[in-house]
C-alpha positions as CSV (number, residue, x, y, z in Angstrom):
1,X,0.1,-0.1,0.0
2,X,2.8,2.4,0.9
3,X,4.5,1.7,-2.5
4,X,1.3,3.1,-4.2
5,X,1.5,6.4,-2.3
6,X,5.3,6.7,-3.2
7,X,4.7,6.1,-6.9
8,X,1.8,8.4,-7.1
9,X,3.9,11.2,-5.5
10,X,6.9,10.5,-7.9
11,X,4.4,10.5,-10.9
12,X,2.9,13.7,-9.4
13,X,6.2,15.5,-9.4
14,X,7.3,14.2,-12.5
15,X,4.3,15.0,-14.6
16,X,3.5,18.1,-12.8
17,X,6.9,19.6,-13.7
18,X,6.5,22.2,-16.6
19,X,8.3,21.7,-19.4
20,X,10.0,24.6,-21.3
21,X,10.1,23.0,-24.7
22,X,13.1,21.8,-26.8
23,X,16.4,23.7,-26.6
24,X,18.8,23.4,-29.1
25,X,21.4,25.7,-27.6
26,X,24.0,24.3,-25.2
27,X,23.4,24.8,-21.3
28,X,25.3,27.4,-19.6
29,X,26.4,27.7,-16.1
30,X,23.1,30.1,-15.5
31,X,21.0,27.1,-16.6
32,X,22.7,24.5,-14.3
33,X,22.6,26.9,-11.4
34,X,18.8,27.4,-12.0
35,X,18.2,23.6,-12.0
36,X,20.3,23.1,-9.0
37,X,18.2,26.0,-7.1
38,X,15.0,24.5,-8.1
39,X,15.3,20.9,-7.7
40,X,18.3,20.8,-5.2
41,X,16.6,23.2,-3.0
42,X,13.3,21.3,-3.4
43,X,15.0,18.0,-2.3
44,X,16.7,19.8,0.8
45,X,13.4,21.6,1.7
46,X,11.7,18.1,1.5
47,X,14.0,16.2,3.6
48,X,14.4,18.9,6.1
49,X,10.7,19.2,6.6
50,X,10.4,15.4,7.1
51,X,13.5,15.5,9.5
52,X,11.8,18.3,11.4
53,X,8.3,16.8,12.1
54,X,9.3,14.6,15.3
55,X,11.1,17.6,17.1
56,X,8.1,20.0,16.3
57,X,5.7,17.6,17.5
58,X,7.8,16.8,20.7
59,X,7.9,20.7,21.2
60,X,4.2,21.1,21.1
61,X,3.6,18.3,23.6
62,X,3.2,15.0,21.4
63,X,5.9,13.0,23.0
64,X,6.7,9.2,23.0
65,X,5.3,8.6,26.6
66,X,1.9,10.6,25.5
67,X,0.7,14.2,25.6
68,X,2.8,16.2,28.0
69,X,0.7,18.1,30.6
70,X,0.3,22.0,30.4
71,X,1.3,22.2,26.6
72,X,-0.4,23.1,23.3
73,X,-1.0,19.3,22.8
74,X,-2.8,19.0,26.1
75,X,-4.8,22.1,25.4
76,X,-6.0,20.9,22.1
77,X,-6.8,17.4,23.5
78,X,-9.1,19.0,26.2
79,X,-10.7,21.0,23.6
80,X,-11.4,18.2,21.2
81,X,-12.5,15.9,24.3
82,X,-15.0,18.5,25.3
83,X,-16.2,19.0,21.8
84,X,-16.7,15.2,21.4
85,X,-18.4,14.5,24.5
86,X,-15.5,13.6,26.7
87,X,-13.3,11.5,24.4
88,X,-10.8,12.0,21.7
89,X,-12.0,10.6,18.3
90,X,-10.0,7.7,17.1
91,X,-8.3,8.5,13.8
92,X,-8.8,12.1,14.6
93,X,-6.2,14.9,14.2
94,X,-5.1,14.8,17.8
95,X,-5.2,10.9,17.7
96,X,-3.0,11.1,14.8
97,X,-0.5,13.6,15.8
98,X,-0.1,11.6,19.2
99,X,0.6,8.4,17.3
100,X,3.1,10.3,15.2
101,X,4.7,11.7,18.1
102,X,5.0,8.4,19.9
103,X,6.0,6.1,17.0
104,X,7.2,8.4,14.2
105,X,6.3,8.8,10.5
106,X,5.7,5.8,8.2
107,X,7.4,5.6,5.0
108,X,4.3,6.7,3.2
109,X,3.8,9.8,5.4
110,X,7.4,10.8,5.0
111,X,7.2,10.5,1.2
112,X,3.9,12.6,1.2
113,X,5.4,15.2,3.3
114,X,8.7,15.6,1.6
115,X,7.4,15.7,-1.9
116,X,4.6,18.1,-1.0
117,X,7.1,20.5,0.8
118,X,9.7,20.3,-1.7
119,X,7.2,20.8,-4.7
120,X,5.9,23.9,-2.8
121,X,9.4,25.3,-2.6
122,X,9.8,24.4,-6.3
123,X,6.8,26.2,-7.2
124,X,7.6,29.2,-5.2
125,X,11.1,29.6,-6.3
126,X,9.8,29.5,-10.1
127,X,11.0,27.7,-13.2
128,X,14.0,27.6,-15.1
129,X,12.7,29.8,-17.9
130,X,14.7,31.6,-20.7
131,X,13.4,34.9,-19.3
132,X,15.4,34.4,-16.0
133,X,18.7,33.8,-17.8
134,X,18.0,36.6,-20.3
135,X,17.3,38.9,-17.2
136,X,20.5,38.1,-15.7
137,X,22.3,38.6,-19.1
138,X,20.8,42.1,-19.3
139,X,22.2,43.0,-15.7
140,X,25.6,42.1,-16.9
């Protein structure tokens, strides 16, 4: 089941990346730098996001031993329990965050979080278009 999610994420990234068309000219150092900035930065952001999930969950109170008293997690759990008649819903947001804080992320979750955050970075940075390179050449 996890392999299907990873395959879907990889295909999403491959088919979601815009193609600029065929280039017949040689690649310059600007082209290479632009690709490194976009794809290398996306990979670093994706890996960094996955790496930060456990410390962030621990910092807000979702620890390996359970929810820590007096933290954001405890407040959120109390609010969720009050809203649901005294209990936290199994499979809900609070239960899922606690499960992740206690056991860590599964492979599929790591892939989804990494690809999503890396993809968002790549979109925000922008594509490697000829306009970017032409703009750099005009500044020189």
